[in-house]
C-alpha positions as CSV (number, residue, x, y, z in Angstrom):
1,M,-15.7,11.3,-24.4
2,N,-19.3,12.1,-23.5
3,E,-20.7,8.7,-25.1
4,C,-18.5,6.3,-22.9
5,I,-20.7,4.5,-20.6
6,F,-18.0,4.4,-17.9
7,C,-17.4,8.2,-18.3
8,R,-21.1,8.6,-17.8
9,I,-21.2,6.3,-14.7
10,V,-18.3,8.2,-13.2
11,R,-20.0,11.5,-13.8
12,G,-23.4,10.1,-12.1
13,E,-25.1,10.3,-15.6
14,A,-25.6,6.6,-16.0
15,P,-27.2,4.3,-13.2
16,A,-24.6,2.0,-11.6
17,R,-24.0,0.2,-8.2
18,I,-21.2,2.1,-7.0
19,V,-19.1,0.5,-4.3
20,Y,-16.2,3.0,-4.3
21,Q,-15.4,6.5,-5.6
22,D,-12.6,9.1,-5.1
23,E,-11.0,11.7,-7.2
24,A,-9.0,9.1,-9.3
25,V,-10.9,6.0,-9.5
26,T,-14.5,4.6,-9.5
27,A,-15.5,1.0,-8.8
28,F,-19.0,-0.5,-9.6
29,H,-20.7,-3.9,-10.0
30,D,-20.6,-5.4,-13.5
31,L,-24.0,-5.6,-15.2
32,N,-23.1,-9.1,-16.4
33,P,-21.5,-10.7,-13.5
34,Q,-19.1,-13.7,-14.3
35,A,-18.6,-14.7,-10.6
36,P,-20.5,-14.0,-7.4
37,V,-18.3,-10.8,-6.9
38,H,-17.6,-8.9,-10.2
39,V,-16.6,-5.3,-9.8
40,L,-15.1,-3.0,-12.5
41,I,-12.6,-0.5,-11.3
42,V,-12.1,2.5,-13.7
43,P,-9.9,5.6,-13.8
44,N,-12.2,8.6,-13.7
45,R,-10.4,10.1,-16.5
46,H,-11.0,8.5,-19.9
47,I,-8.0,6.2,-21.2
48,S,-9.2,3.8,-23.9
49,G,-6.8,1.0,-23.0
50,V,-3.3,0.0,-22.0
51,A,-1.9,1.5,-25.4
52,Q,-3.1,4.9,-24.2
53,V,-1.4,4.8,-20.7
54,E,1.2,7.4,-20.2
55,P,4.0,7.7,-17.6
56,E,2.1,10.3,-15.9
57,D,-0.7,7.8,-15.3
58,E,1.4,5.6,-13.0
59,P,0.1,6.8,-9.8
60,M,-3.5,6.4,-11.0
61,L,-2.6,2.8,-12.0
62,G,-1.4,2.1,-8.6
63,R,-4.6,3.4,-7.1
64,L,-6.6,1.1,-9.2
65,F,-4.8,-1.8,-7.6
66,T,-5.2,-0.4,-3.9
67,V,-8.9,0.1,-4.6
68,A,-9.1,-3.4,-5.9
69,R,-7.6,-4.7,-2.6
70,R,-10.0,-2.6,-0.5
71,V,-13.0,-3.6,-2.6
72,A,-11.9,-7.3,-2.4
73,E,-11.7,-7.0,1.5
74,E,-14.9,-5.2,1.7
75,M,-16.8,-8.0,-0.4
76,G,-15.0,-10.6,1.6
77,V,-13.1,-12.2,-1.2
78,D,-9.5,-10.9,-0.2
79,R,-8.4,-14.5,0.4
80,G,-8.5,-15.2,-3.4
81,Y,-9.5,-13.2,-6.3
82,R,-8.7,-12.5,-9.9
83,L,-7.8,-9.3,-11.5
84,V,-8.2,-9.2,-15.2
85,V,-7.5,-6.4,-17.9
86,N,-8.9,-7.0,-21.5
87,N,-6.9,-4.9,-23.9
88,G,-8.5,-4.6,-27.4
89,R,-11.4,-6.4,-29.1
90,P,-9.5,-9.7,-29.6
91,A,-8.8,-9.9,-26.0
92,G,-12.5,-9.4,-25.1
93,Q,-12.5,-5.6,-24.3
94,S,-16.1,-4.4,-25.1
95,V,-16.0,-1.0,-23.5
96,F,-13.0,1.1,-24.5
97,H,-12.2,2.6,-21.2
98,L,-9.5,1.1,-19.2
99,H,-10.8,-1.1,-16.5
100,L,-9.9,-3.9,-14.0
101,H,-12.3,-6.7,-13.5
102,L,-12.3,-8.0,-9.9
103,L,-13.7,-11.2,-9.8
104,G,-14.1,-13.6,-6.7
105,G,-16.2,-15.8,-4.7
106,R,-15.7,-18.9,-6.7
107,P,-12.8,-21.1,-7.8
108,F,-11.0,-20.0,-11.1
109,Q,-9.3,-22.3,-13.6
110,W,-6.2,-21.9,-15.3
111,P,-5.6,-21.0,-18.2
112,P,-8.4,-18.7,-18.4
113,G,-10.7,-19.0,-21.4
């Protein structure tokens, strides 16, 4: 998926403020932040969305969450933050590469909008 912007970021072909990267996962600042801390955490392998997740992806999915915890600690929001996965256009997904939004640094309302 060469045209996917997140795949290009993972490969270092598109600019991003990367805060973490390993063999499975990359985390970088969102270009349109919705909170003082807004980091996207993506699998390095292209997966379009939740419906494309396979059983063999379970270790990588766990890695997304442990990286989220690590990034939250490093960004100083580990006392309270929100993790969001938008799946499909009706849910607000605009880049079709599975990703977690880590949002923190301000109070959040429930239910989310």
